[in-house]
A tleap script that builds the chain and sets N, CA, C and O, in Angstrom:
source leaprc.protein.ff14SB
mol = sequence {
  NMET ASP THR ASP PHE ILE GLN LYS ALA ILE
  GLN ASN THR LEU ASP HIE PRO ALA ASN ASN
  LEU SER SER THR SER LYS ASP LEU LEU GLY
  THR CYS ILE ASN GLN LEU LYS ILE ASN THR
  GLU PRO ARG VAL PHE LEU ILE ASN TYR ASP
  LYS ASN SER GLY THR PHE ASP ASN LEU HIE
  ASN PRO SER ASP ASP ASP PHE MET THR GLU
  ALA GLU LEU GLN GLY THR VAL PHE THR LEU
  GLU GLY PHE VAL LYS ASN PHE ASN MET SER
  TYR SER GLU ILE ASN GLN GLU THR ASP SER
  ILE ARG ILE ILE HIE VAL PRO VAL SER LEU
  PRO CVAL
}
set mol.1.N position { -84.648 29.485 68.138 }
set mol.1.CA position { -84.751 29.501 66.698 }
set mol.1.C position { -85.615 28.314 66.268 }
set mol.1.O position { -85.406 27.188 66.718 }
set mol.2.N position { -86.565 28.574 65.411 }
set mol.2.CA position { -87.454 27.536 64.920 }
set mol.2.C position { -86.845 26.929 63.655 }
set mol.2.O position { -87.057 27.435 62.553 }
set mol.3.N position { -86.095 25.854 63.818 }
set mol.3.CA position { -85.387 25.267 62.682 }
set mol.3.C position { -86.337 24.644 61.669 }
set mol.3.O position { -86.027 24.625 60.477 }
set mol.4.N position { -87.480 24.135 62.106 }
set mol.4.CA position { -88.445 23.572 61.155 }
set mol.4.C position { -88.930 24.644 60.178 }
set mol.4.O position { -89.048 24.398 58.977 }
set mol.5.N position { -89.210 25.838 60.710 }
set mol.5.CA position { -89.651 26.949 59.856 }
set mol.5.C position { -88.563 27.316 58.852 }
set mol.5.O position { -88.842 27.522 57.671 }
set mol.6.N position { -87.327 27.396 59.327 }
set mol.6.CA position { -86.211 27.768 58.449 }
set mol.6.C position { -86.020 26.709 57.357 }
set mol.6.O position { -85.811 27.045 56.191 }
set mol.7.N position { -86.093 25.436 57.738 }
set mol.7.CA position { -85.960 24.357 56.757 }
set mol.7.C position { -87.033 24.470 55.681 }
set mol.7.O position { -86.748 24.323 54.492 }
set mol.8.N position { -88.269 24.731 56.102 }
set mol.8.CA position { -89.378 24.851 55.140 }
set mol.8.C position { -89.184 26.062 54.230 }
set mol.8.O position { -89.463 25.987 53.033 }
set mol.9.N position { -88.708 27.177 54.787 }
set mol.9.CA position { -88.485 28.382 53.985 }
set mol.9.C position { -87.410 28.135 52.935 }
set mol.9.O position { -87.558 28.534 51.779 }
set mol.10.N position { -86.343 27.486 53.334 }
set mol.10.CA position { -85.275 27.183 52.374 }
set mol.10.C position { -85.788 26.224 51.306 }
set mol.10.O position { -85.525 26.412 50.118 }
set mol.11.N position { -86.520 25.194 51.731 }
set mol.11.CA position { -87.042 24.219 50.767 }
set mol.11.C position { -88.010 24.882 49.791 }
set mol.11.O position { -87.991 24.575 48.599 }
set mol.12.N position { -88.862 25.793 50.289 }
set mol.12.CA position { -89.781 26.517 49.410 }
set mol.12.C position { -89.017 27.348 48.387 }
set mol.12.O position { -89.424 27.437 47.229 }
set mol.13.N position { -87.916 27.953 48.809 }
set mol.13.CA position { -87.079 28.727 47.882 }
set mol.13.C position { -86.506 27.816 46.805 }
set mol.13.O position { -86.493 28.167 45.625 }
set mol.14.N position { -86.036 26.652 47.214 }
set mol.14.CA position { -85.472 25.703 46.249 }
set mol.14.C position { -86.526 25.198 45.272 }
set mol.14.O position { -86.244 25.018 44.087 }
set mol.15.N position { -87.735 24.970 45.766 }
set mol.15.CA position { -88.794 24.367 44.954 }
set mol.15.C position { -89.548 25.370 44.087 }
set mol.15.O position { -90.238 24.973 43.148 }
set mol.16.N position { -89.428 26.656 44.384 }
set mol.16.CA position { -90.211 27.661 43.669 }
set mol.16.C position { -89.817 27.677 42.186 }
set mol.16.O position { -88.641 27.831 41.856 }
set mol.17.N position { -90.806 27.515 41.293 }
set mol.17.CA position { -90.489 27.404 39.868 }
set mol.17.C position { -89.921 28.692 39.256 }
set mol.17.O position { -89.261 28.634 38.219 }
set mol.18.N position { -90.165 29.845 39.877 }
set mol.18.CA position { -89.725 31.112 39.286 }
set mol.18.C position { -88.325 31.527 39.738 }
set mol.18.O position { -87.814 32.555 39.293 }
set mol.19.N position { -87.694 30.731 40.628 }
set mol.19.CA position { -86.376 31.179 41.083 }
set mol.19.C position { -85.323 30.927 40.016 }
set mol.19.O position { -85.411 29.974 39.241 }
set mol.20.N position { -84.342 31.787 39.995 }
set mol.20.CA position { -83.251 31.676 39.029 }
set mol.20.C position { -81.939 31.385 39.752 }
set mol.20.O position { -80.909 31.991 39.460 }
set mol.21.N position { -81.991 30.461 40.689 }
set mol.21.CA position { -80.804 30.161 41.476 }
set mol.21.C position { -79.808 29.341 40.668 }
set mol.21.O position { -80.188 28.453 39.905 }
set mol.22.N position { -78.545 29.648 40.843 }
set mol.22.CA position { -77.511 28.845 40.199 }
set mol.22.C position { -77.423 27.504 40.910 }
set mol.22.O position { -77.927 27.358 42.023 }
set mol.23.N position { -76.799 26.541 40.288 }
set mol.23.CA position { -76.662 25.227 40.924 }
set mol.23.C position { -75.834 25.340 42.195 }
set mol.23.O position { -76.057 24.586 43.143 }
set mol.24.N position { -74.880 26.268 42.232 }
set mol.24.CA position { -74.072 26.484 43.443 }
set mol.24.C position { -74.950 26.995 44.580 }
set mol.24.O position { -74.824 26.545 45.719 }
set mol.25.N position { -75.841 27.938 44.267 }
set mol.25.CA position { -76.754 28.469 45.287 }
set mol.25.C position { -77.693 27.372 45.788 }
set mol.25.O position { -77.966 27.274 46.984 }
set mol.26.N position { -78.179 26.556 44.865 }
set mol.26.CA position { -79.064 25.460 45.266 }
set mol.26.C position { -78.312 24.472 46.154 }
set mol.26.O position { -78.857 23.985 47.144 }
set mol.27.N position { -77.070 24.177 45.804 }
set mol.27.CA position { -76.269 23.282 46.637 }
set mol.27.C position { -76.051 23.863 48.030 }
set mol.27.O position { -76.134 23.154 49.032 }
set mol.28.N position { -75.773 25.160 48.077 }
set mol.28.CA position { -75.552 25.828 49.360 }
set mol.28.C position { -76.811 25.780 50.221 }
set mol.28.O position { -76.735 25.495 51.416 }
set mol.29.N position { -77.961 26.057 49.623 }
set mol.29.CA position { -79.219 25.999 50.377 }
set mol.29.C position { -79.509 24.574 50.838 }
set mol.29.O position { -79.989 24.370 51.953 }
set mol.30.N position { -79.223 23.594 49.997 }
set mol.30.CA position { -79.400 22.196 50.405 }
set mol.30.C position { -78.507 21.850 51.584 }
set mol.30.O position { -78.924 21.138 52.498 }
set mol.31.N position { -77.275 22.356 51.562 }
set mol.31.CA position { -76.353 22.134 52.681 }
set mol.31.C position { -76.898 22.776 53.949 }
set mol.31.O position { -76.792 22.201 55.032 }
set mol.32.N position { -77.481 23.970 53.821 }
set mol.32.CA position { -78.080 24.641 54.988 }
set mol.32.C position { -79.182 23.795 55.605 }
set mol.32.O position { -79.257 23.672 56.827 }
set mol.33.N position { -80.032 23.215 54.779 }
set mol.33.CA position { -81.105 22.351 55.291 }
set mol.33.C position { -80.499 21.189 56.059 }
set mol.33.O position { -80.935 20.879 57.168 }
set mol.34.N position { -79.494 20.543 55.474 }
set mol.34.CA position { -78.867 19.401 56.145 }
set mol.34.C position { -78.199 19.808 57.449 }
set mol.34.O position { -78.268 19.064 58.428 }
set mol.35.N position { -77.558 20.966 57.488 }
set mol.35.CA position { -76.920 21.435 58.711 }
set mol.35.C position { -77.954 21.691 59.801 }
set mol.35.O position { -77.714 21.388 60.969 }
set mol.36.N position { -79.101 22.247 59.423 }
set mol.36.CA position { -80.147 22.480 60.418 }
set mol.36.C position { -80.650 21.175 60.996 }
set mol.36.O position { -80.961 21.099 62.185 }
set mol.37.N position { -80.733 20.141 60.162 }
set mol.37.CA position { -81.195 18.835 60.644 }
set mol.37.C position { -80.154 18.180 61.536 }
set mol.37.O position { -80.500 17.534 62.525 }
set mol.38.N position { -78.891 18.341 61.196 }
set mol.38.CA position { -77.816 17.681 61.926 }
set mol.38.C position { -77.505 18.386 63.236 }
set mol.38.O position { -77.196 17.730 64.231 }
set mol.39.N position { -77.581 19.685 63.251 }
set mol.39.CA position { -77.059 20.462 64.360 }
set mol.39.C position { -78.007 20.684 65.534 }
set mol.39.O position { -77.674 21.446 66.442 }
set mol.40.N position { -79.160 20.054 65.547 }
set mol.40.CA position { -80.052 20.205 66.694 }
set mol.40.C position { -80.494 18.838 67.191 }
set mol.40.O position { -80.586 17.873 66.433 }
set mol.41.N position { -80.758 18.790 68.463 }
set mol.41.CA position { -81.364 17.590 69.036 }
set mol.41.C position { -82.181 17.997 70.253 }
set mol.41.O position { -81.933 19.042 70.856 }
set mol.42.N position { -83.151 17.172 70.607 }
set mol.42.CA position { -84.020 17.560 71.721 }
set mol.42.C position { -83.315 17.437 73.066 }
set mol.42.O position { -82.551 16.503 73.310 }
set mol.43.N position { -83.590 18.392 73.914 }
set mol.43.CA position { -83.155 18.349 75.308 }
set mol.43.C position { -84.398 18.572 76.160 }
set mol.43.O position { -85.301 19.318 75.782 }
set mol.44.N position { -84.428 17.924 77.299 }
set mol.44.CA position { -85.534 18.087 78.231 }
set mol.44.C position { -85.075 19.050 79.319 }
set mol.44.O position { -84.108 18.789 80.034 }
set mol.45.N position { -85.782 20.159 79.427 }
set mol.45.CA position { -85.490 21.169 80.445 }
set mol.45.C position { -86.593 21.093 81.487 }
set mol.45.O position { -87.778 21.141 81.160 }
set mol.46.N position { -86.193 20.975 82.730 }
set mol.46.CA position { -87.131 20.802 83.823 }
set mol.46.C position { -86.867 21.889 84.855 }
set mol.46.O position { -85.725 22.075 85.276 }
set mol.47.N position { -87.892 22.598 85.262 }
set mol.47.CA position { -87.699 23.574 86.338 }
set mol.47.C position { -88.735 23.367 87.430 }
set mol.47.O position { -89.882 22.997 87.180 }
set mol.48.N position { -88.289 23.618 88.634 }
set mol.48.CA position { -89.155 23.605 89.799 }
set mol.48.C position { -89.418 25.064 90.140 }
set mol.48.O position { -88.508 25.781 90.554 }
set mol.49.N position { -90.660 25.505 89.967 }
set mol.49.CA position { -90.993 26.907 90.209 }
set mol.49.C position { -90.759 27.317 91.658 }
set mol.49.O position { -90.543 28.495 91.943 }
set mol.50.N position { -90.801 26.350 92.576 }
set mol.50.CA position { -90.531 26.661 93.984 }
set mol.50.C position { -89.071 27.044 94.198 }
set mol.50.O position { -88.743 27.718 95.175 }
set mol.51.N position { -88.185 26.616 93.281 }
set mol.51.CA position { -86.754 26.909 93.390 }
set mol.51.C position { -86.320 27.996 92.414 }
set mol.51.O position { -85.124 28.148 92.167 }
set mol.52.N position { -87.250 28.748 91.857 }
set mol.52.CA position { -86.952 29.771 90.854 }
set mol.52.C position { -85.918 30.757 91.385 }
set mol.52.O position { -86.096 31.360 92.443 }
set mol.53.N position { -84.841 30.904 90.631 }
set mol.53.CA position { -83.770 31.822 91.041 }
set mol.53.C position { -84.048 33.259 90.634 }
set mol.53.O position { -83.247 34.149 90.920 }
set mol.54.N position { -85.166 33.496 89.973 }
set mol.54.CA position { -85.506 34.846 89.539 }
set mol.54.C position { -84.931 35.203 88.190 }
set mol.54.O position { -84.759 36.383 87.883 }
set mol.55.N position { -84.627 34.196 87.369 }
set mol.55.CA position { -84.035 34.473 86.058 }
set mol.55.C position { -85.063 34.951 85.041 }
set mol.55.O position { -84.685 35.469 83.990 }
set mol.56.N position { -86.346 34.793 85.324 }
set mol.56.CA position { -87.351 35.260 84.374 }
set mol.56.C position { -88.425 36.067 85.079 }
set mol.56.O position { -88.762 35.834 86.239 }
set mol.57.N position { -88.948 37.029 84.325 }
set mol.57.CA position { -89.956 37.932 84.873 }
set mol.57.C position { -91.354 37.339 84.818 }
set mol.57.O position { -92.142 37.502 85.750 }
set mol.58.N position { -91.663 36.646 83.718 }
set mol.58.CA position { -93.001 36.104 83.523 }
set mol.58.C position { -93.045 34.676 84.048 }
set mol.58.O position { -92.716 33.735 83.325 }
set mol.59.N position { -93.445 34.516 85.282 }
set mol.59.CA position { -93.437 33.205 85.938 }
set mol.59.C position { -94.327 32.197 85.231 }
set mol.59.O position { -94.003 31.009 85.207 }
set mol.60.N position { -95.441 32.638 84.656 }
set mol.60.CA position { -96.392 31.701 84.056 }
set mol.60.C position { -96.049 31.334 82.618 }
set mol.60.O position { -96.509 30.306 82.120 }
set mol.61.N position { -95.251 32.154 81.944 }
set mol.61.CA position { -94.907 31.855 80.559 }
set mol.61.C position { -93.524 32.409 80.211 }
set mol.61.O position { -93.409 33.324 79.395 }
set mol.62.N position { -92.469 31.855 80.829 }
set mol.62.CA position { -91.136 32.353 80.514 }
set mol.62.C position { -90.741 31.998 79.079 }
set mol.62.O position { -91.228 31.015 78.520 }
set mol.63.N position { -89.862 32.799 78.491 }
set mol.63.CA position { -89.360 32.479 77.160 }
set mol.63.C position { -88.561 31.183 77.226 }
set mol.63.O position { -88.159 30.750 78.306 }
set mol.64.N position { -88.332 30.568 76.073 }
set mol.64.CA position { -87.522 29.352 76.045 }
set mol.64.C position { -86.125 29.618 76.592 }
set mol.64.O position { -85.577 28.794 77.325 }
set mol.65.N position { -85.549 30.761 76.242 }
set mol.65.CA position { -84.207 31.089 76.734 }
set mol.65.C position { -84.184 31.192 78.261 }
set mol.65.O position { -83.281 30.660 78.906 }
set mol.66.N position { -85.168 31.869 78.834 }
set mol.66.CA position { -85.244 31.984 80.292 }
set mol.66.C position { -85.474 30.619 80.935 }
set mol.66.O position { -84.886 30.302 81.969 }
set mol.67.N position { -86.336 29.816 80.311 }
set mol.67.CA position { -86.630 28.480 80.831 }
set mol.67.C position { -85.358 27.629 80.829 }
set mol.67.O position { -85.060 26.945 81.808 }
set mol.68.N position { -84.607 27.677 79.718 }
set mol.68.CA position { -83.369 26.898 79.617 }
set mol.68.C position { -82.348 27.362 80.649 }
set mol.68.O position { -81.684 26.539 81.280 }
set mol.69.N position { -82.219 28.679 80.823 }
set mol.69.CA position { -81.275 29.219 81.806 }
set mol.69.C position { -81.613 28.743 83.205 }
set mol.69.O position { -80.730 28.325 83.955 }
set mol.70.N position { -82.882 28.806 83.557 }
set mol.70.CA position { -83.306 28.379 84.894 }
set mol.70.C position { -83.062 26.886 85.098 }
set mol.70.O position { -82.589 26.473 86.157 }
set mol.71.N position { -83.382 26.078 84.091 }
set mol.71.CA position { -83.147 24.633 84.200 }
set mol.71.C position { -81.658 24.337 84.363 }
set mol.71.O position { -81.272 23.453 85.128 }
set mol.72.N position { -80.827 25.083 83.636 }
set mol.72.CA position { -79.376 24.898 83.768 }
set mol.72.C position { -78.913 25.265 85.173 }
set mol.72.O position { -78.074 24.572 85.748 }
set mol.73.N position { -79.456 26.355 85.733 }
set mol.73.CA position { -79.107 26.749 87.099 }
set mol.73.C position { -79.548 25.698 88.119 }
set mol.73.O position { -78.860 25.456 89.111 }
set mol.74.N position { -80.703 25.077 87.862 }
set mol.74.CA position { -81.205 24.050 88.769 }
set mol.74.C position { -80.573 22.684 88.504 }
set mol.74.O position { -80.781 21.744 89.271 }
set mol.75.N position { -79.806 22.574 87.423 }
set mol.75.CA position { -79.132 21.313 87.110 }
set mol.75.C position { -80.059 20.232 86.597 }
set mol.75.O position { -79.823 19.045 86.819 }
set mol.76.N position { -81.121 20.645 85.908 }
set mol.76.CA position { -82.110 19.666 85.446 }
set mol.76.C position { -82.309 19.769 83.934 }
set mol.76.O position { -83.395 20.096 83.456 }
set mol.77.N position { -81.240 19.484 83.198 }
set mol.77.CA position { -81.272 19.420 81.741 }
set mol.77.C position { -80.890 17.995 81.369 }
set mol.77.O position { -79.857 17.487 81.807 }
set mol.78.N position { -81.715 17.360 80.571 }
set mol.78.CA position { -81.519 15.957 80.218 }
set mol.78.C position { -81.544 15.770 78.712 }
set mol.78.O position { -82.176 16.545 77.995 }
set mol.79.N position { -80.860 14.744 78.233 }
set mol.79.CA position { -81.135 14.268 76.883 }
set mol.79.C position { -82.506 13.615 76.961 }
set mol.79.O position { -82.993 13.323 78.053 }
set mol.80.N position { -83.119 13.388 75.833 }
set mol.80.CA position { -84.434 12.746 75.840 }
set mol.80.C position { -84.347 11.354 76.458 }
set mol.80.O position { -85.186 10.967 77.271 }
set mol.81.N position { -83.313 10.605 76.055 }
set mol.81.CA position { -83.131 9.254 76.586 }
set mol.81.C position { -82.841 9.281 78.087 }
set mol.81.O position { -83.346 8.455 78.847 }
set mol.82.N position { -82.017 10.249 78.498 }
set mol.82.CA position { -81.684 10.365 79.922 }
set mol.82.C position { -82.900 10.701 80.766 }
set mol.82.O position { -83.053 10.193 81.877 }
set mol.83.N position { -83.765 11.559 80.238 }
set mol.83.CA position { -84.968 11.912 80.980 }
set mol.83.C position { -85.879 10.704 81.140 }
set mol.83.O position { -86.370 10.431 82.236 }
set mol.84.N position { -86.107 9.974 80.037 }
set mol.84.CA position { -86.982 8.794 80.102 }
set mol.84.C position { -86.434 7.799 81.125 }
set mol.84.O position { -87.181 7.269 81.947 }
set mol.85.N position { -85.138 7.555 81.067 }
set mol.85.CA position { -84.520 6.605 81.998 }
set mol.85.C position { -84.702 7.063 83.441 }
set mol.85.O position { -85.137 6.286 84.292 }
set mol.86.N position { -84.369 8.331 83.719 }
set mol.86.CA position { -84.482 8.844 85.082 }
set mol.86.C position { -85.921 8.919 85.560 }
set mol.86.O position { -86.206 8.638 86.724 }
set mol.87.N position { -86.826 9.293 84.676 }
set mol.87.CA position { -88.237 9.384 85.053 }
set mol.87.C position { -88.784 8.010 85.406 }
set mol.87.O position { -89.489 7.856 86.403 }
set mol.88.N position { -88.462 7.010 84.592 }
set mol.88.CA position { -88.965 5.660 84.830 }
set mol.88.C position { -88.307 4.988 86.030 }
set mol.88.O position { -88.840 4.016 86.564 }
set mol.89.N position { -87.171 5.491 86.449 }
set mol.89.CA position { -86.491 4.941 87.617 }
set mol.89.C position { -86.855 5.723 88.875 }
set mol.89.O position { -86.186 5.600 89.901 }
set mol.90.N position { -87.904 6.520 88.796 }
set mol.90.CA position { -88.348 7.362 89.918 }
set mol.90.C position { -87.221 8.251 90.417 }
set mol.90.O position { -86.987 8.369 91.620 }
set mol.91.N position { -86.531 8.871 89.477 }
set mol.91.CA position { -85.430 9.783 89.803 }
set mol.91.C position { -85.931 10.819 90.800 }
set mol.91.O position { -86.924 11.502 90.549 }
set mol.92.N position { -85.253 10.931 91.910 }
set mol.92.CA position { -85.754 11.737 93.020 }
set mol.92.C position { -85.871 13.226 92.709 }
set mol.92.O position { -86.658 13.920 93.352 }
set mol.93.N position { -85.104 13.739 91.732 }
set mol.93.CA position { -85.177 15.164 91.446 }
set mol.93.C position { -86.315 15.530 90.506 }
set mol.93.O position { -86.570 16.715 90.289 }
set mol.94.N position { -86.999 14.555 89.947 }
set mol.94.CA position { -88.136 14.831 89.073 }
set mol.94.C position { -89.400 14.693 89.898 }
set mol.94.O position { -89.727 13.609 90.381 }
set mol.95.N position { -90.104 15.797 90.055 }
set mol.95.CA position { -91.299 15.815 90.876 }
set mol.95.C position { -92.471 16.303 90.024 }
set mol.95.O position { -92.534 17.477 89.658 }
set mol.96.N position { -93.387 15.404 89.716 }
set mol.96.CA position { -94.528 15.759 88.874 }
set mol.96.C position { -95.445 16.776 89.539 }
set mol.96.O position { -96.238 17.430 88.862 }
set mol.97.N position { -95.347 16.914 90.836 }
set mol.97.CA position { -96.208 17.856 91.563 }
set mol.97.C position { -95.748 19.307 91.387 }
set mol.97.O position { -96.576 20.217 91.329 }
set mol.98.N position { -94.429 19.526 91.304 }
set mol.98.CA position { -93.922 20.899 91.318 }
set mol.98.C position { -93.117 21.294 90.086 }
set mol.98.O position { -92.815 22.474 89.908 }
set mol.99.N position { -92.766 20.348 89.242 }
set mol.99.CA position { -91.884 20.644 88.122 }
set mol.99.C position { -92.648 20.910 86.837 }
set mol.99.O position { -93.736 20.381 86.609 }
set mol.100.N position { -92.049 21.740 86.013 }
set mol.100.CA position { -92.581 22.032 84.689 }
set mol.100.C position { -91.531 21.594 83.680 }
set mol.100.O position { -90.332 21.689 83.942 }
set mol.101.N position { -91.983 21.115 82.525 }
set mol.101.CA position { -91.075 20.527 81.555 }
set mol.101.C position { -91.256 21.179 80.192 }
set mol.101.O position { -92.366 21.538 79.800 }
set mol.102.N position { -90.137 21.325 79.471 }
set mol.102.CA position { -90.169 21.730 78.074 }
set mol.102.C position { -89.149 20.891 77.322 }
set mol.102.O position { -88.046 20.632 77.805 }
set mol.103.N position { -89.539 20.480 76.148 }
set mol.103.CA position { -88.608 19.788 75.260 }
set mol.103.C position { -88.276 20.776 74.152 }
set mol.103.O position { -89.145 21.189 73.384 }
set mol.104.N position { -86.998 21.146 74.085 }
set mol.104.CA position { -86.550 22.181 73.165 }
set mol.104.C position { -85.392 21.622 72.343 }
set mol.104.O position { -84.469 21.015 72.886 }
set mol.105.N position { -85.452 21.833 71.035 }
set mol.105.CA position { -84.341 21.430 70.172 }
set mol.105.C position { -83.242 22.478 70.306 }
set mol.105.O position { -83.471 23.670 70.104 }
set mol.106.N position { -82.049 22.011 70.651 }
set mol.106.CA position { -80.926 22.922 70.852 }
set mol.106.C position { -79.786 22.562 69.895 }
set mol.106.O position { -79.646 21.409 69.486 }
set mol.107.N position { -78.984 23.553 69.548 }
set mol.107.CA position { -77.835 23.261 68.685 }
set mol.107.C position { -76.836 22.377 69.400 }
set mol.107.O position { -76.620 22.518 70.604 }
set mol.108.N position { -76.232 21.475 68.668 }
set mol.108.CA position { -75.175 20.622 69.213 }
set mol.108.C position { -73.954 20.745 68.319 }
set mol.108.O position { -74.071 21.053 67.133 }
set mol.109.N position { -72.802 20.505 68.884 }
set mol.109.CA position { -71.555 20.610 68.113 }
set mol.109.C position { -71.391 19.399 67.216 }
set mol.109.O position { -71.738 18.275 67.579 }
set mol.110.N position { -70.859 19.655 66.048 }
set mol.110.CA position { -70.522 18.569 65.132 }
set mol.110.C position { -69.092 18.143 65.394 }
set mol.110.O position { -68.262 18.976 65.756 }
set mol.111.N position { -68.785 16.872 65.221 }
set mol.111.CA position { -67.390 16.440 65.379 }
set mol.111.C position { -66.512 17.162 64.366 }
set mol.111.O position { -66.905 17.353 63.216 }
set mol.112.N position { -65.335 17.556 64.796 }
set mol.112.CA position { -64.416 18.278 63.908 }
set mol.112.C position { -63.483 17.309 63.224 }
set mol.112.O position { -62.633 17.722 62.435 }
savepdb mol mol.pdb
quit
């Protein structure tokens, strides 16, 4: 899900001069924007194509979902900070020769 696009669409709806939204609707849309900002954070997904488990059909351009699934199977999902730390420490499982990387914003749970 492209949360930036959704945030912009909601903001455009709020800002449009011809809308007749009630203040409650505007508040609800504002809350939606804030939830989209709060509920995602970047994760680094790393896959080694040599270890591909066959979770995706298009080897050269897998979907984000397939890429995330494969990285989870390979055990190579990092927070952004964790990836930087491990990469700079020459983490043995990160191989620039064979690995492919994607940084994807994923939903995270809010404290209850």
